[in-house]
C-alpha positions, 0 to 999 in steps of 0.5 A: 681261075688258072694259077698263071692268069696274068690279070692278077698283078701279084702273080705275073711271074707265073705267066712271065716265067711259065711256072708250072703247078700241079692241078690241086695247088692254090695260091694263098689268095685263093684259099679261104680260112675261117677265123677259128682255124687261124687262131691257135692257142699257145698252150698247145706249144707250152703245156706239159699236159698237152705234150703228154696227150700228144705222146699218148694219142698221136705219137703212139698211134701214127706212122713215122719214119724210123730209118732207111733200109740201107741203114740195116742192109745185112741180117743182124743189123739193127738201129734204135729209133726213139719217140718221146720216152719210147724206144724201138729196135729196127732189126734185119732178120735172117729172112731179110725182113725188117722188124721193129721191136720194143727195145726193152728186156722182158725180164727186168726192163733194161734197154736192150740195144742203143744206137746201131750195130750188128748182132746174131742175137738180141741179148740183154747185157744185164742178166743175159736173156736173149731173143732171136732176130725174129723176136722169139725168146732164145735163152734164159740163163738159169732157166730152171729157176723161173716160174711159168715162163712160156716162150711164146708169151715172152716174144719181144713186143713188135710194132708195125713196119712198112717200107716205101722209097727206101724209107722204113716206117714204124707204127707203135701199135700193130692193132690199129695201124692202117696200111702204110700205103693208105697213110701215105696216099697219093704221095707215093705216086707223086714222089715216085719219079724222083727215085728217092730209093736211089738216093743216099745220105751225105749228112745225118745229124741230130740236134736238140732245139729249144722249142716245141716240135710243132714250132720247128715243123711250122717253120718249114711249112711256109715261105712267109718268113723268107723275106725277113729270116732268109733275105739272101734267098729273095733273088732266086726264090719267089715266095709270092708265087708259091702255091699250096695243096693239102693231101690227106693228112699231108701237104705240099707247096711248090716254091719257084726257084730261079725266079726273083721274088715279086717283092723285089724290083729290077733284079739283075739276072746275074744276081739271081744266078749268083744267089744260088751260091748261097747254101740251102739248095740240094742241087747248088750249081757253080756260080762263078765264073758266069757261064758264057753260054748264058751271059755275055762279057757285060753280064747280059743274058744271051738271046732268049735264055733265062737263068731258070731255063739254063739251070733246068737244062744244066740239071738234066745234063748233069743227071744224064752224065750220072746215069740218073733217070729224070724222064718222069720229072717236069721242067718245073720239078727239075729246079723248083722245090716241091716241098712235102710234109708227111704228118706229123714230123717229116719235111722234104725239100725235094729236087731232081737229084737230091733232097733235104729231109728234116725229121722232127720229134718231141724230146723228153725231159730228165724225168722221161716225160714229154718236154713241150719246150724241146724237140729233136731235129734230125737233118739228112741231106740225100743225093743221088750218087753217080750210077756209073761208080761204086755206091758210096759208104753210109755216112755215119750218124752224129749229134751236134749243138746248133749253137756251136755248129754251122749247117749252112746259112739258111738252117743257121738262121732258122735255128737261131730264130726258133728258141725266141718263138718258143720263149714268146709263146710262154708270154702271159699276154699272148693266148693265141697265135694268128695264121694267114692263108699262106700258112694253110699248111700249119692250119692243116697240121693242127686239124689233123692233130686234133683228130688224133687227139680226139681218138679218131684213128681213121684219119687217112683222108683230110677232113671232108667238107662240112666236118669240124675239128675238136681242138680248134673250136670247131673250125670249118675246113679249108676251102677254095675261093676260086 
């Protein structure tokens, strides 16, 4: 059944506004889930033992975004990436190649570098052992006092590195790492026309949240919560006509913008237009005064033009003036949120000309063990700069307290809500959470996670029909009802 079939009253907006969806996307009503799939045990979010198992079998065995290539543009530039209690050093070599090394001295275990910077050699500040930018042992003070130290045996341990769309990915275990292109699969083509490699960060901040990393990720994999947590978005975001698609280990949802939610009635187009003034969009247009080409003096739409169509046309005009190439993007991609999730912790709010990127990782406790009740939330806002002007300077990284810093109304609402979710998951009278078909991307996250926990490292594709998972009591895979 076509997504825009107007015989289904819940989705008449899809027909009225001519909403566009990719071929594999499905509305929630067309997705069948088994009962076991929709029940997730709460100890997956609260158990120290489970967090430790994730650290060993997932985070040490999966590709993860470590930095942007422009973070380390010149030979000798480095940046630290941490995951749990593991630290890696991304370094640009004299040959311009980017490598990732275990950030630990081979002498006495000291952390070699912290943060970001530039160096000609990787030298330990404790006793002065040093390595070249290619990881080769370069110098040992008082080397004549060592016993049996062979240079080739003392190279810095190296992780696998791959680059895509300006991002640098790291896989901790080079022996088991599949090619990055295989891991990403169709996403490389689907996101290609956005030209993410041309974008530059205008915000780069890390906050520590009092919740499990999966609780934070899951808050951005569905729009079911919009009506209660973000009601100010309802006049311009149609949560009901959001469609979902599973793509290998990853997923996406198509969230219509410039269209009021079908949960609302008789929404004035002026209200839809003005709602774009609320924070939360990577391409927020000006909303005051009302544009005379869209509204007359009484606030009525002029002719057949809709708010959605006007914003699409304006986005194309702005892009052309800035030298942006949007030729590969459909009208829907010019305005809608084509929202991607790259397993296990990378979330994109993707728009023409800009995107929000959330990188979510487990945090560690004071004992350096995995802490199930905390995570690191890296917030990046990327925009495509003016191609007719000099490139902007790299925005500095910062850390912030979510209780004392505003990140815009939408994120502030999410950050305020998540600690209460984590607290509730510890309750003695709650053994499992229950998911809806509109939360299918959460179901899929746990299915893929289970395969890593079971030691199935060949997870470049989604679970095939008829297969089972381990941690969710043999749940059957998601199928289409259509």
